[in-house]
Kinemage of the C-alpha trace (Angstrom):
@kinemage 1
@onewidth
@group {chain A} dominant
@subgroup {mainchain}
@vectorlist {calphas} color= white
{ca met a 1} P -8.023 34.701 6.494
{ca met a 2} L -7.162 33.237 9.864
{ca asn a 3} L -3.767 31.726 10.503
{ca ser a 4} L -3.402 28.182 11.816
{ca pro a 5} L -1.009 27.918 14.740
{ca ser a 6} L 1.346 24.979 14.890
{ca glu a 7} L 1.978 22.901 17.985
{ca asp a 8} L 5.011 24.960 19.002
{ca gly a 9} L 3.010 28.198 19.097
{ca arg a 10} L 4.349 29.503 15.803
{ca ser a 11} L 2.120 30.584 12.978
{ca asp a 12} L 2.770 31.658 9.414
{ca thr a 13} L 0.648 33.851 7.206
{ca pro a 14} L 0.471 32.027 3.874
{ca gly a 15} L 1.565 33.778 0.696
{ca arg a 16} L 3.144 37.151 0.159
{ca leu a 17} L 1.397 40.052 1.827
{ca lys a 18} L -2.156 38.836 1.238
{ca thr a 19} L -3.059 40.560 4.486
{ca gln a 20} L -1.587 43.732 5.938
{ca pro a 21} L 1.114 42.780 8.457
{ca ser a 22} L -0.697 44.499 11.329
{ca ile a 23} L -3.867 42.499 10.650
{ca ala a 24} L -1.870 39.270 10.298
{ca val a 25} L -0.236 39.893 13.696
{ca val a 26} L -3.564 40.489 15.443
{ca glu a 27} L -5.216 37.473 13.790
{ca thr a 28} L -2.267 35.189 14.544
{ca val a 29} L -2.000 36.164 18.212
{ca ala a 30} L -5.762 35.955 18.698
{ca thr a 31} L -5.869 32.498 17.100
{ca val a 32} L -3.079 31.145 19.297
{ca lys a 33} L -4.646 32.675 22.424
{ca gly a 34} L -8.082 31.365 21.427
{ca val a 35} L -9.782 34.761 21.595
{ca ser a 36} L -11.410 37.193 19.201
{ca pro a 37} L -9.008 39.791 17.758
{ca val a 38} L -11.068 42.565 19.397
{ca asp a 39} L -10.519 40.925 22.800
{ca leu a 40} L -6.720 41.199 22.706
{ca asp a 41} L -5.418 43.349 25.528
{ca pro a 42} L -3.562 45.597 25.057
{ca pro a 43} L -4.483 46.717 21.539
{ca leu a 44} L -1.641 46.361 19.031
{ca ala a 45} L -1.365 50.155 18.665
{ca thr a 46} L -0.130 50.446 22.262
{ca val a 47} L 2.892 48.288 21.393
{ca ile a 48} L 3.774 49.237 17.805
{ca asp a 49} L 2.410 51.669 15.227
{ca pro a 50} L 0.289 49.407 12.953
{ca glu a 51} L 0.379 51.873 10.047
{ca ala a 52} L 4.172 52.099 10.204
{ca leu a 53} L 4.429 48.300 10.309
{ca asp a 54} L 2.206 48.032 7.234
{ca arg a 55} L 4.191 50.708 5.366
{ca leu a 56} L 7.457 48.871 6.006
{ca phe a 57} L 6.286 45.867 4.041
{ca thr a 58} L 3.998 47.403 1.419
{ca pro a 59} L 5.386 48.111 -2.053
{ca ala a 60} L 5.575 51.790 -3.013
{ca gly a 61} L 5.025 52.424 -6.706
{ca asn a 62} L 7.140 50.027 -8.717
{ca ala a 63} L 9.417 49.203 -5.805
{ca asn a 64} L 9.450 45.809 -4.140
{ca thr a 65} L 8.577 45.433 -0.492
{ca ser a 66} L 11.246 46.297 2.021
{ca ser a 67} L 13.545 43.503 3.056
{ca gly a 68} L 14.189 42.524 6.619
{ca ile a 69} L 12.231 41.686 9.721
{ca val a 70} L 10.536 43.474 12.588
{ca glu a 71} L 10.459 41.801 15.981
{ca phe a 72} L 8.558 42.940 19.066
{ca arg a 73} L 6.736 41.602 22.126
{ca tyr a 74} L 2.953 41.504 22.208
{ca cys a 75} L 0.467 39.781 24.532
{ca gly a 76} L 3.083 37.437 25.996
{ca tyr a 77} L 4.636 36.503 22.649
{ca thr a 78} L 7.675 37.520 20.648
{ca val a 79} L 6.284 38.456 17.230
{ca thr a 80} L 8.441 38.351 14.100
{ca val a 81} L 7.153 39.889 10.861
{ca arg a 82} L 9.151 39.120 7.726
{ca glu a 83} L 9.178 40.941 4.385
{ca thr a 84} L 7.322 37.994 2.840
{ca gly a 85} L 4.349 38.716 5.080
{ca asp a 86} L 5.076 35.717 7.286
{ca val a 87} L 4.209 36.235 10.928
{ca glu a 88} L 5.808 33.994 13.532
{ca ile a 89} L 5.043 34.067 17.212
{ca gln a 90} L 6.798 32.366 20.084
{ca glu a 91} L 5.693 32.439 23.673
{ca thr a 92} L 7.892 34.757 25.701
{ca ser a 93} L 9.514 33.004 28.610
């Protein structure tokens, strides 16, 4: 599922963790930049460990997802991933 960017360059992944956070980040940034996810440079893994990001917000056993946010810079944007699965991006000035 692709994310639809808003006019201010922010995008939200709908629902709760329908997509792994790492995939949501790549899809969101690619959509806003108007490129294919495979054309993003650098790859996400050079900025943050995608598996660790996914583990932070994936339920383990009967536990709920972790609470909190992760924020980092990627491809000219500040990326915020929330425990709900929402991904927001803002152009870095």
